[in-house]
C-alpha positions in Angstrom: 27.8 12.4 -43.9 28.9 13.4 -40.4 25.4 15.0 -39.9 23.8 11.7 -40.8 26.1 9.9 -38.4 25.2 12.3 -35.7 21.5 11.8 -36.3 21.8 8.0 -36.4 23.9 8.2 -33.2 21.2 10.3 -31.5 18.5 7.9 -32.7 20.5 4.9 -31.4 21.0 6.6 -28.1 17.3 7.5 -27.8 16.4 3.9 -28.6 18.9 2.6 -26.1 17.4 4.9 -23.5 13.9 3.8 -24.4 15.0 0.2 -24.1 16.6 0.8 -20.7 13.6 2.7 -19.4 11.2 0.0 -20.7 13.3 -2.7 -19.1 13.4 -0.8 -15.8 9.6 -0.3 -16.0 9.1 -4.0 -16.6 11.6 -4.8 -13.9 9.7 -2.7 -11.4 6.6 -5.0 -11.6 7.0 -8.7 -11.0 4.1 -11.0 -10.3 3.5 -14.6 -9.4 0.1 -16.4 -9.6 -2.4 -14.5 -7.4 -1.1 -10.9 -8.0 -1.9 -8.4 -10.8 -1.8 -4.7 -11.3 -5.2 -4.5 -9.6 -5.5 -7.4 -7.1 -3.7 -9.5 -4.5 -5.5 -12.8 -3.9 -5.0 -14.1 -0.3 -6.1 -17.6 0.9 -7.2 -18.5 4.4 -8.5 -21.6 6.3 -10.5 -21.3 9.5 -12.6 -23.6 11.8 -15.9 -21.8 11.2 -17.5 -25.1 12.4 -16.4 -27.9 14.6 -14.7 -28.1 18.1 -12.6 -25.0 17.6 -15.3 -22.8 16.0 -14.8 -20.1 18.6 -11.8 -19.1 16.6 -13.9 -18.5 13.5 -14.2 -14.8 14.5 -10.5 -14.5 13.5 -11.3 -15.1 9.8 -14.3 -12.8 10.0 -12.3 -9.9 11.6 -9.5 -10.3 8.9 -12.1 -10.2 6.1 -13.4 -7.0 7.7 -9.9 -5.5 7.9 -9.2 -6.2 4.2 -12.5 -4.5 3.3 -11.2 -1.5 5.2 -7.9 -1.6 3.3 -9.8 -1.9 0.0 -12.1 1.0 0.9 -9.0 3.1 1.5 -7.6 2.3 -1.9 -5.9 -1.1 -1.4 -2.2 -1.8 -0.9 0.0 0.0 -3.4 -3.2 0.5 -5.5 -4.2 -3.2 -5.4 -7.3 -4.5 -3.8 -7.2 -7.6 -1.5 -9.3 -10.6 -2.6 -9.6 -12.6 0.6 -10.7 -16.2 0.0 -11.5 -18.0 3.3 -12.7 -21.6 3.7 -13.9 -23.8 6.6 -11.9 -26.9 7.6 -13.8 -27.6 10.9 -10.4 -28.0 12.5 -10.0 -31.3 10.7 -6.5 -31.9 9.1 -7.8 -33.9 6.1 -10.2 -31.1 5.3 -7.4 -28.6 5.7 -5.4 -30.4 3.0 -8.4 -30.4 0.7 -8.9 -26.6 1.2 -5.2 -25.8 0.8 -5.1 -27.6 -2.5 -8.2 -25.8 -3.6 -6.7 -22.4 -2.7 -3.4 -23.1 -4.4 -4.4 -25.1 -7.5 -8.0 -23.8 -8.3 -8.2 -20.3 -6.7 -4.6 -19.7 -7.5 -3.9 -17.5 -4.4 -0.5 -15.7 -4.0 -0.2 -17.1 -0.4 -2.1 -18.7 2.4 -2.3 -16.4 5.4 -3.0 -17.1 9.1 -4.7 -20.5 8.8 -5.6 -21.8 12.2 -4.5 -24.6 14.4 -1.4 -26.8 14.9 -2.7 -30.1 13.5 -4.3 -28.4 10.4 -1.2 -26.5 9.6 1.1 -29.5 10.2 -1.0 -31.4 7.6 -0.3 -28.8 4.9 3.2 -27.7 5.8 5.1 -30.1 3.4 2.7 -29.4 0.6 3.0 -25.6 0.9 6.8 -25.9 1.0 7.0 -28.2 -2.0 4.7 -25.8 -3.9 6.8 -22.9 -2.7 3.7 -21.0 -1.7 4.0 -18.9 1.5 2.2 -20.3 4.6 2.4 -17.0 6.3 1.8 -16.0 9.9 0.1 -19.3 10.9 -2.4 -19.0 13.7 -0.7 -21.3 16.1 2.2 -20.9 18.5 3.9 -24.3 17.9 7.7 -24.0 18.0 8.0 -25.9 14.7 7.0 -22.9 12.6 10.3 -21.3 13.3 12.4 -23.5 11.1 13.5 -21.4 8.1 16.2 -24.0 7.1 13.8 -26.9 6.6 10.6 -25.0 5.9 11.5 -21.7 4.3 7.9 -21.0 3.1 6.3 -21.4 6.6 6.3 -18.7 9.3 4.5 -18.3 12.6 3.3 -15.1 14.3 2.4 -15.3 18.0 4.8 -16.1 20.8 5.6 -19.9 20.7 3.9 -22.2 23.2 7.2 -23.5 24.7 8.4 -20.0 25.5 5.0 -19.2 27.1 5.2 -22.4 29.2 8.7 -21.5 30.3 7.5 -18.2 31.6 4.9 -20.0 33.7 7.5 -22.4 34.9 9.8 -19.6 36.1 6.9 -18.1 38.0 6.0 -21.4 39.6 9.6 -22.1 40.7 9.8 -18.6 42.3 6.4 -18.6 44.0 5.4 -22.2 44.5 8.7 -24.2 44.6 7.0 -27.1 46.5 3.9 -27.2 44.4 2.3 -30.3 42.9 1.3 -29.8 39.3 -1.5 -31.4 37.3 -1.5 -30.9 33.5 -4.4 -31.2 31.2 -3.5 -31.0 27.5 -4.9 -31.5 24.0 -3.4 -34.7 22.6 -1.7 -33.2 19.6 1.4 -31.1 18.7 -0.2 -28.0 20.2 -0.7 -29.6 23.6 2.6 -31.5 23.6 4.5 -28.3 22.8 3.1 -26.6 25.9 4.0 -29.6 28.1 7.5 -29.7 26.8 8.0 -26.0 27.5 6.8 -26.4 31.1 9.1 -29.4 31.7 12.1 -27.6 30.2 11.3 -24.6 32.3 11.0 -26.6 35.5 14.3 -28.4 34.7 15.4 -31.0 37.2 12.3 -30.3 39.4 9.8 -31.4 36.7 9.8 -35.0 37.7 9.0 -34.3 41.4 6.6 -31.4 40.8 4.4 -32.8 38.0 2.2 -35.4 39.7 -0.2 -36.1 36.8 -0.4 -35.5 33.1 -3.7 -36.2 31.4 -4.6 -35.6 27.7 -8.0 -35.3 26.0 -9.0 -35.7 22.3 -10.5 -32.8 20.5 -13.4 -35.0 19.5 -14.5 -35.5 23.1 -17.8 -33.6 23.9 -16.7 -32.8 27.5 -13.6 -33.0 29.7 -15.4 -33.2 33.0 -14.0 -36.7 33.8 -10.5 -35.5 33.2 -10.9 -32.6 35.8 -12.2 -35.1 38.4 -9.2 -37.3 37.8 -6.8 -34.3 38.1 -8.3 -33.2 41.4 -7.9 -36.8 42.8 -4.1 -36.5 42.2 -3.8 -34.0 45.1 -2.3 -31.4 42.9 -2.5 -27.7 44.0 -1.3 -26.2 40.7 -3.3 -26.8 37.5 -1.7 -26.2 34.1 -4.7 -25.9 31.7 -3.6 -26.4 28.0 -7.0 -26.4 26.2 -8.8 -24.6 23.4 -11.7 -22.2 24.3 -14.6 -24.7 24.4 -12.7 -27.0 26.8 -11.1 -24.2 28.8 -14.5 -22.9 29.7 -15.6 -26.4 30.7 -12.6 -26.9 32.9 -13.1 -23.6 34.7 -16.7 -24.4 35.4 -16.0 -28.0 36.5 -13.2 -26.9 38.9 -15.8 -24.8 40.7 -18.5 -27.5 40.7 -16.2 -30.1 42.4 -14.6 -27.5 44.7 -11.0 -27.9 43.3 -9.2 -24.6 43.8 -5.6 -25.0 42.6 -3.4 -22.2 41.4 -4.7 -22.2 37.8 -2.5 -21.4 34.8 -4.5 -21.0 31.5 -2.7 -21.0 28.2 -2.8 -17.7 26.3 -4.8 -19.1 23.4 -7.8 -19.5 25.6 -7.5 -16.3 27.7 -10.4 -14.6 25.8 -12.9 -13.0 28.0 -15.7 -13.3 25.4 -15.2 -16.9 24.4 -13.9 -18.4 27.6 -14.1 -16.4 30.8 -17.6 -15.1 30.4 -19.1 -18.4 29.3 -17.3 -20.1 32.2 -18.7 -17.5 34.7 -16.6 -14.6 35.9 -17.0 -15.8 39.5 -15.4 -19.1 38.6 -12.3 -17.6 37.0 -11.0 -15.4 39.8 -7.3 -15.5 40.2 -6.5 -17.5 37.1 -3.1 -16.7 35.7 -2.3 -16.4 32.0 -0.2 -14.2 29.7 -0.7 -11.6 27.0 1.0 -9.7 24.2 -1.9 -7.7 23.0 -4.2 -5.2 24.7 -7.3 -6.5 26.3 -10.3 -4.4 25.1 -12.1 -4.9 28.4 -9.2 -3.5 30.4 -10.1 0.0 31.6 -6.5 1.2 31.4 -6.8 1.4 27.6 -10.0 3.5 27.6 -8.3 6.5 26.2 -5.6 4.7 24.3 -5.2 5.8 20.6 -4.7 2.2 19.3 -7.9 1.1 21.1 -9.8 4.0 19.7 -8.7 3.1 16.2 -9.7 -0.5 16.8 -13.2 0.6 18.0 -13.6 2.9 15.0 -12.6 0.0 12.6 -15.2 -2.3 14.2 -17.9 0.3 14.2 -17.5 0.7 10.5 -16.6 -2.7 9.2 -17.6 -5.4 11.8 -20.1 -3.8 14.2 -21.5 -7.2 15.3 -18.1 -8.3 16.7 -17.8 -9.4 20.3 -15.4 -6.8 21.5 -14.6 -8.8 24.7 -13.2 -11.6 22.5 -9.4 -11.4 22.4 -9.4 -13.3 19.1 -10.9 -10.1 17.4 -7.9 -8.1 18.6 -5.5 -10.9 17.6 -6.9 -10.9 14.1 -6.7 -7.1 13.8 -3.0 -7.2 14.8 -2.0 -10.1 12.4 -3.9 -8.5 9.5 -1.7 -5.4 10.1 1.3 -7.7 9.9 0.3 -8.9 6.4 -0.5 -5.3 5.3 3.0 -4.3 6.4 4.6 -7.2 4.4 2.6 -6.5 1.3 3.4 -2.8 1.4 7.1 -3.6 1.7 6.8 -5.9 -1.4 6.0 -2.8 -3.5 5.6 -3.9 -7.2 7.5 -7.2 -6.7 4.6 -9.4 -5.7 6.4 -12.7 -6.2 6.1 -15.4 -3.5 9.8 -15.3 -2.9 9.7 -11.6 -2.2 6.7 -12.0 0.1 8.9 -14.4 2.3 11.9 -12.1 1.9 10.0 -9.1 3.3 8.3 -11.2 6.0 11.8 -12.2 7.1 12.9 -8.6 7.3 10.6 -7.0 9.8 12.3 -4.6 12.3 10.7 -3.3 15.5 7.2 -3.1 13.9 4.5 -2.2 16.3 1.0 -2.9 15.0 -1.8 -1.1 16.8 -3.0 -3.2 19.7 0.2 -4.8 21.0 1.2 -4.2 24.6 3.7 -1.5 25.2 7.2 -2.9 24.8 6.2 -5.8 22.6 7.5 -5.5 19.0 7.5 -7.6 15.8 11.0 -8.7 14.6 12.1 -11.3 12.1 15.2 -12.2 10.1 16.3 -14.8 7.6 17.2 -17.1 10.5 14.3 -16.2 12.9 10.8 -16.9 11.7 9.2 -16.1 15.1 7.8 -12.5 14.7 6.6 -12.2 18.4 8.4 -13.6 21.4 7.4 -11.4 24.4 4.6 -11.8 26.9 3.4 -10.3 30.1 1.7 -12.3 32.9 -1.8 -11.4 33.9 -4.3 -12.4 36.6 -8.1 -12.5 36.2 -9.9 -10.2 38.7 -13.5 -9.1 38.6 -14.5 -9.2 34.9 -11.1 -8.5 33.4 -7.4 -9.4 33.3 -4.9 -7.4 35.3 -1.3 -7.3 33.9 1.5 -7.7 36.4 5.3 -7.9 36.3 7.4 -6.9 33.3 7.4 -8.0 29.7 9.2 -11.3 29.5 10.8 -13.5 26.9 11.0 -17.3 27.0 14.2 -19.1 26.1 13.0 -21.0 23.0 14.2 -19.9 19.6 13.9 -22.0 16.4 
């Protein structure tokens, strides 16, 4: 009898161990819609057509980067299925595409969709559905609001912080300047204007002599530039997307207006703005950067730049390497790769956001030295540092030190 009891005890113990190991094996793998043992389905929305189509290269670069990841075995053994749709920078179309991605394509998350108005149009929907709206391609300050919108996170330095950095520079170097502002009439444009005014403080009212806005549907902004020149301003704050930024630079030269020109970072691309506008027309323009400029000779022998060129040679050879948007996409795609690797076998939407909110001193290849990615449960602004730069010859020259604006969430 005791022998039988011992055997039964041993069998029970073995079964218990088996149950525990099975449970732990099951516990190790958790999936939400869009993830399996073999695949992670990622959604994306880009303006491949319309007034902001210059940014379409971001989606194309990301698609190429995920092909690279898949060719190298995927992330934790899973291949990326990248589903990217065109919204023509039209918010109603963005809503349509987001619903399609979430409800029909059943993606795990929507990644790096572009533009402030388009992302604003889907923010409530994404949060109601509890689907990550991760690393949106816009620097509006509103994306850093984990309390109200825990499923939405930005990526790049926010527009208000960037404007405050320009304001500090203006106050130090041009304290008696007269400022003319041109901005896109939406949340993106207004965010930049607010940052500049906050940065100028009590001097904003006396220094800003004119504010003029344009609609994204306008074919040209030439009349706005003429109006700004007539104000007598000697400082121009140019808050425009690439197509209009190039027009503004050209028109300034045509009408002989030569103010100190500040151009927002989102249009500092040499390939899509400075070259089309004419290098000779852009001399001395001031902007800011947080990523390495591929046209800058100082990075010629840089290991990160070599890796970037090797990636493009193999997966996106037709890319315009002078376009800063290509480097931007390469960096943010590394950000998503970092988060998904950290998720391990827990590919739930909640864990994606948990890992995205726990990034510590991450340095994707391509960021400027000293710039790092950091997030927390209360800080959904991964990047917050910038360095000023001035256009000279056919490239940007960095100057000063890496700076942070004062705007948090």
